[in-house]
Every structure is written in C-alpha cells, then in structure tokens.
N, C-alpha and C positions, 0 to 999 in steps of 0.2 A: 347174147353177145359176149364174146370172150375177148379179153384183152391180152394181147401178146406182150409179155414183159420185155422180151428181147427187143422189140421194135421201139419201145419207149426209152430204152437205155442207149444212148448214142455216145460214141466216142468222139471226143473233141481234141484235136491235136493242132496246136498253134505254135509255129516257130517264127520268132521275130529276131532279126539281127539289127541291133542299133549301134551305130558307130558315132561316137561323140569325140570331137577333137577339141581339147581344151587349149587355151593360149598358154605360152610358157609361164612358168611360175613368176610371180611378181618379184620375188627375191633375186632370181637369176637375171632378170632384165635390169633391176636396180644395180646389181653388182657389176654387170657389164658396163653400164653407164658410168658408175663410180670409177672403174678401172681406167676408162678412156679419159675421164676428167682429171684423175690423178696423174696419169701419164702426161697429159697436156700441161698441167701445172708444173710438173717437174721440169719438163722441157723448157717452158717459158722462164722459169726461175733460173735455170742454168744459162739461158741465153741473155737474160737481163741482169744477171748477178755480177757482172764485171764491175770492179771498182779499183780506184787508185788513190793512195794517200802519199803525198810528197812532203817531206820535211826539209826545208832549206836551212842549212846550218851556216853557210857563209855567203856573203854578198858577191864573192868572186865567181866567175863563170865556171861551171862544172864541165868536165869532159863529156863528149857525146856518147861514149861507150861506158858501160858500168864496169867498175873494177871488180865488183863482186855481184854475182847474179845466181842465186840458188833458191830452190824451193824449200820452204819451211814446212814442217809437218806438224799438224795439230789434229786433235781428236775431239769429238762431240762438239763441233762448232767452235773449238778453241776457247771454250768457256774456262776462265781462270788459268789459262796457260800463257806463257810468254816464251819468246825465243830471243836470245841475245847474241850479238856478234861483236867482238872487240874490233873497233874501227882502226886501231893502231896496227893491227895485223894486215889490214887491207890497204890503208893509205899511210905512207910514211910521214912522220912528223905531225900527225893529227890533221892532215890537210883534207878533211872531209868537206865536200861542197853540199851534197844533199843525200838523203836516204829516202828510198821509195819502197812502199809495200803495195802489192797489187794482187787482186783476185782475177785471174784470167778465165777465159772460157774453159780451158782444160781443168783448172782448179774447181770451178763450179760444177763441171761434168763429173769429176771424181767424187765431189761431195754429194752430188745427186744420186749417183748409182750406189753409193754406200749409205744412203739415207742420212747424211750428215755425220756419220760416225768418223769418217776421215775427211778433214777439211783443210787442205793445204793452201798456202799463200806464197807468192814469190817475193823475194827481198832483193833489192839492188842498192849498192852503195857506189856513189860517184865521187871521185877525188877531184881536187882542183887542177 
C-alpha cells in the first residue's frame, strides 16, 4: 500500500467578509447634546433676561417721553464699571423726575452672542 502524499495535502482557502457597524462615538453624541442644550440655555437667558430699574427722584409727574434715551456700553457683564450722565445737561434747572435703566431683549441678545463680553443697557432720563 502506497500513500500518495499529494492527496493528503489539501489546500484550504477561506474568505470571510465581516462588516461591523459601530454606533457613533459617545463623545460625538455627548457634544451634540451639549451644543443643543447650550443653545437653548442662551436663547432662554436672552428671552428671560429683560429687567428694568426705575429711580424716582421727584414726586411730581414725569413726562411720558424720555428726554434722554441712549444705550450705555459695558463689557464683561459690566463688572466694576459705571456710566454717568450729567442730568443738568438733559433737564434744565435740575428738574429730573425719574431715571430708568433697562436691559431689553436686544441688549440680552447682544450679550448672548458675544458670550457676555459686550453687555449694553439702555438709560432713560425723564424731566418734570
């Protein structure tokens, strides 16, 4: 009995194609959610950030229209900054009835898009 060595040696060829789909990276998903949450927070802060402070100087009735109405410019949230206006220039004989400062939607929006670097406020002076 003779053994044929060629018949014992077989060639084995296997080709396998494996396709694996991984979910998006956790960091990418987290960053997208964080960006949406931050945008929503900035929008809500801009919408809800309107405020008005009124200082009544005289008991006499003030005029309905402001004698002085200008935007005051502040930076970095206005920390440690002040803006002064001489009321004698606005109202003759010192007849100031009230002074009002206000953060409007526009002021809040400008502050939001500049990340608080620029934070303006409106100032109004009413004469008697």
